[in-house]
NUGUKE-954872 format. One record per residue: residue number from 1; residue in one letter; x, z, y of N, C-alpha, C in turn. Coordinates in nm, 2 decimals. Each point is the difference from the previous one (the first is absolute). Example, Ala and Ser with C-alpha at 12.3 -4.5 7.8 and 13.67 -1.06 7.14 Angstrom:
! NUGUKE-954872
[1, 'A', [1.32, 0.78, -0.57], [-0.09, 0.00, 0.12], [0.09, 0.00, 0.12]]
[2, 'S', [-0.04, -0.07, 0.11], [0.09, 0.00, 0.11], [-0.08, 0.08, 0.11]]
//
This chain:
! NUGUKE-954872
[1, 'M', [3.52, -5.52, 5.16], [0.05, 0.13, 0.02], [0.12, -0.01, 0.09]]
[2, 'A', [0.01, 0.09, 0.10], [0.11, 0.01, 0.09], [0.12, 0.06, -0.06]]
[3, 'I', [0.11, -0.06, 0.03], [0.13, 0.06, -0.06], [0.06, 0.10, 0.10]]
[4, 'G', [0.03, 0.12, -0.06], [0.06, 0.10, 0.09], [-0.10, 0.08, 0.08]]
[5, 'G', [-0.13, -0.03, -0.01], [-0.10, 0.07, 0.08], [-0.09, 0.08, -0.09]]
[6, 'K', [-0.10, 0.05, 0.06], [-0.10, 0.08, -0.07], [-0.07, -0.08, -0.11]]
[7, 'P', [-0.02, 0.05, -0.11], [-0.07, -0.08, -0.11], [-0.14, -0.03, 0.04]]
[8, 'D', [-0.05, -0.11, -0.06], [-0.14, -0.03, 0.02], [-0.09, 0.11, -0.05]]
[9, 'E', [-0.10, 0.04, 0.07], [-0.09, 0.11, -0.04], [-0.11, -0.05, -0.10]]
[10, 'D', [-0.03, -0.13, 0.01], [-0.11, -0.05, -0.09], [0.05, -0.14, -0.05]]
[11, 'H', [0.08, 0.00, -0.10], [0.06, -0.12, -0.05], [-0.10, -0.06, -0.10]]
[12, 'P', [-0.01, -0.14, 0.00], [-0.10, -0.06, -0.09], [0.03, 0.02, -0.15]]
[13, 'D', [0.12, 0.04, -0.04], [0.04, 0.03, -0.14], [-0.03, 0.14, -0.03]]
[14, 'P', [-0.10, 0.03, -0.09], [-0.03, 0.14, -0.04], [0.12, 0.08, -0.05]]
[15, 'K', [0.09, -0.07, -0.07], [0.12, 0.07, -0.05], [0.08, 0.06, 0.11]]
[16, 'I', [0.02, -0.08, 0.10], [0.08, 0.04, 0.12], [-0.07, 0.12, 0.06]]
[17, 'N', [-0.13, -0.01, 0.02], [-0.08, 0.11, 0.06], [0.02, 0.13, -0.08]]
[18, 'A', [-0.01, -0.01, -0.13], [0.01, 0.11, -0.09], [0.14, 0.06, 0.01]]
[19, 'A', [0.10, -0.08, 0.00], [0.14, 0.05, 0.01], [0.02, 0.07, 0.13]]
[20, 'L', [-0.05, -0.06, 0.11], [0.01, 0.06, 0.13], [-0.07, 0.13, 0.01]]
[21, 'A', [-0.11, 0.01, -0.06], [-0.08, 0.13, 0.00], [0.08, 0.11, -0.07]]
[22, 'L', [0.06, -0.04, -0.12], [0.07, 0.10, -0.08], [0.13, 0.04, 0.08]]
[23, 'T', [0.06, -0.09, 0.07], [0.12, 0.02, 0.07], [-0.03, 0.10, 0.12]]
[24, 'K', [-0.11, -0.03, 0.07], [-0.04, 0.09, 0.11], [-0.02, 0.14, -0.04]]
[25, 'T', [-0.07, 0.02, -0.12], [-0.02, 0.13, -0.05], [0.13, 0.06, -0.04]]
[26, 'F', [0.09, -0.07, -0.06], [0.13, 0.05, -0.05], [0.08, 0.05, 0.12]]
[27, 'V', [0.00, -0.08, 0.11], [0.08, 0.04, 0.12], [-0.07, 0.11, 0.07]]
[28, 'G', [-0.13, 0.01, 0.01], [-0.07, 0.10, 0.07], [0.01, 0.14, -0.07]]
[29, 'D', [-0.04, -0.01, -0.13], [0.00, 0.13, -0.08], [0.00, -0.04, -0.15]]
[30, 'H', [0.11, -0.01, -0.06], [0.01, -0.05, -0.14], [-0.08, 0.09, -0.09]]
[31, 'H', [-0.03, 0.12, 0.03], [-0.08, 0.09, -0.08], [-0.14, -0.04, 0.00]]
[32, 'A', [-0.04, -0.09, 0.09], [-0.14, -0.04, 0.01], [-0.03, -0.12, -0.09]]
[33, 'I', [0.10, -0.05, -0.07], [-0.03, -0.11, -0.10], [-0.06, 0.06, -0.12]]
[34, 'R', [-0.12, -0.05, -0.04], [-0.07, 0.05, -0.11], [-0.02, -0.09, -0.11]]
[35, 'D', [-0.04, 0.05, -0.11], [-0.02, -0.09, -0.12], [-0.10, -0.12, 0.03]]
[36, 'E', [-0.09, 0.03, 0.09], [-0.10, -0.11, 0.04], [0.07, -0.12, 0.06]]
[37, 'D', [0.11, 0.04, 0.08], [0.08, -0.11, 0.06], [0.06, -0.09, -0.10]]
[38, 'F', [0.05, 0.06, -0.11], [0.06, -0.08, -0.10], [-0.10, -0.08, -0.08]]
[39, 'H', [-0.12, 0.06, -0.02], [-0.11, -0.08, -0.07], [-0.03, -0.12, 0.08]]
[40, 'A', [-0.01, 0.01, 0.13], [-0.02, -0.12, 0.09], [0.11, -0.10, -0.01]]
[41, 'L', [0.12, 0.05, 0.00], [0.12, -0.09, -0.01], [0.00, -0.08, -0.13]]
[42, 'R', [-0.05, 0.07, -0.11], [0.00, -0.07, -0.13], [-0.10, -0.12, -0.01]]
[43, 'A', [-0.09, 0.00, 0.09], [-0.09, -0.11, 0.01], [0.06, -0.13, 0.05]]
[44, 'L', [0.12, 0.02, 0.07], [0.07, -0.11, 0.07], [0.14, -0.03, -0.05]]
[45, 'F', [0.06, 0.11, -0.05], [0.14, -0.01, -0.04], [0.02, 0.04, -0.15]]
[46, 'T', [0.11, -0.05, -0.06], [0.04, 0.04, -0.13], [0.07, 0.14, 0.02]]
[47, 'E', [0.02, 0.07, -0.12], [0.07, 0.12, 0.01], [0.15, -0.02, 0.05]]
[48, 'K', [0.06, -0.11, -0.04], [0.13, -0.03, 0.05], [0.01, -0.02, 0.15]]
[49, 'E', [-0.10, -0.07, 0.05], [-0.01, -0.02, 0.14], [-0.02, 0.13, 0.08]]
[50, 'I', [-0.09, 0.08, -0.05], [-0.02, 0.13, 0.06], [0.13, 0.09, 0.00]]
[51, 'A', [0.07, 0.00, -0.11], [0.12, 0.07, -0.01], [0.11, -0.06, 0.10]]
[52, 'A', [0.00, -0.13, 0.01], [0.10, -0.06, 0.09], [-0.04, 0.03, 0.15]]
[53, 'L', [-0.13, 0.00, 0.03], [-0.04, 0.04, 0.14], [0.04, 0.14, 0.03]]
[54, 'C', [-0.03, 0.09, -0.09], [0.03, 0.14, 0.02], [0.15, 0.02, 0.01]]
[55, 'A', [0.08, -0.06, -0.09], [0.15, 0.01, 0.01], [0.05, -0.05, 0.13]]
[56, 'F', [-0.05, -0.11, 0.05], [0.04, -0.06, 0.12], [-0.03, 0.10, 0.12]]
[57, 'M', [-0.12, 0.05, 0.00], [-0.03, 0.10, 0.10], [0.09, 0.12, 0.00]]
[58, 'A', [0.03, 0.05, -0.12], [0.09, 0.11, -0.01], [0.14, -0.03, 0.04]]
[59, 'F', [0.05, -0.12, -0.03], [0.13, -0.05, 0.04], [0.01, -0.01, 0.15]]
[60, 'M', [-0.10, -0.06, 0.06], [0.00, -0.01, 0.15], [0.00, 0.13, 0.07]]
[61, 'A', [-0.08, 0.09, -0.05], [-0.01, 0.14, 0.06], [0.14, 0.07, -0.02]]
[62, 'A', [0.06, -0.01, -0.11], [0.13, 0.06, -0.02], [0.11, -0.07, 0.08]]
[63, 'A', [-0.01, -0.13, 0.02], [0.10, -0.07, 0.08], [-0.01, 0.04, 0.14]]
[64, 'H', [-0.13, 0.02, 0.05], [-0.02, 0.04, 0.14], [0.06, 0.14, 0.02]]
[65, 'K', [-0.03, 0.09, -0.10], [0.05, 0.14, 0.02], [0.16, 0.00, -0.01]]
[66, 'F', [0.06, -0.08, -0.08], [0.14, -0.01, -0.01], [0.06, -0.05, 0.13]]
[67, 'G', [-0.07, -0.10, 0.07], [0.05, -0.04, 0.13], [-0.01, 0.10, 0.10]]
[68, 'V', [-0.11, 0.09, -0.01], [-0.01, 0.10, 0.10], [0.11, 0.11, -0.01]]
[69, 'I', [0.02, 0.04, -0.13], [0.11, 0.11, -0.02], [0.14, -0.06, 0.03]]
[70, 'M', [0.02, -0.13, -0.01], [0.13, -0.06, 0.03], [0.01, -0.04, 0.14]]
[71, 'D', [-0.11, 0.02, 0.08], [0.00, -0.04, 0.14], [0.02, -0.15, 0.02]]
[72, 'V', [-0.05, -0.08, -0.09], [0.01, -0.14, 0.01], [-0.10, -0.06, 0.10]]
[73, 'L', [0.05, -0.07, 0.10], [-0.09, -0.06, 0.10], [0.01, -0.16, -0.02]]
[74, 'P', [-0.10, -0.07, 0.03], [0.00, -0.14, 0.00], [0.10, -0.05, 0.10]]
[75, 'E', [0.07, -0.11, -0.03], [0.09, -0.07, 0.09], [-0.08, -0.06, 0.11]]
[76, 'S', [0.06, 0.01, 0.12], [-0.07, -0.08, 0.11], [0.04, -0.14, -0.01]]
[77, 'R', [-0.09, -0.09, 0.04], [0.03, -0.14, -0.02], [0.05, -0.06, 0.13]]
//
């Protein structure tokens, strides 16, 4: 996996593919996440892992929005 680049679209690990698919839906339209998505996740993850994944996605979305409203820009190197 490339660091700092676009994520792999077809990773050999099905757990990573499932997490990426959920994340893409969350970013694109979080209202589009359905019960069926969670049923599919339960085949690969524990409830605690699913909760941690969802919490991380929510935290990152909130951190991004906070940066936007505070007008935080990355430092130039």
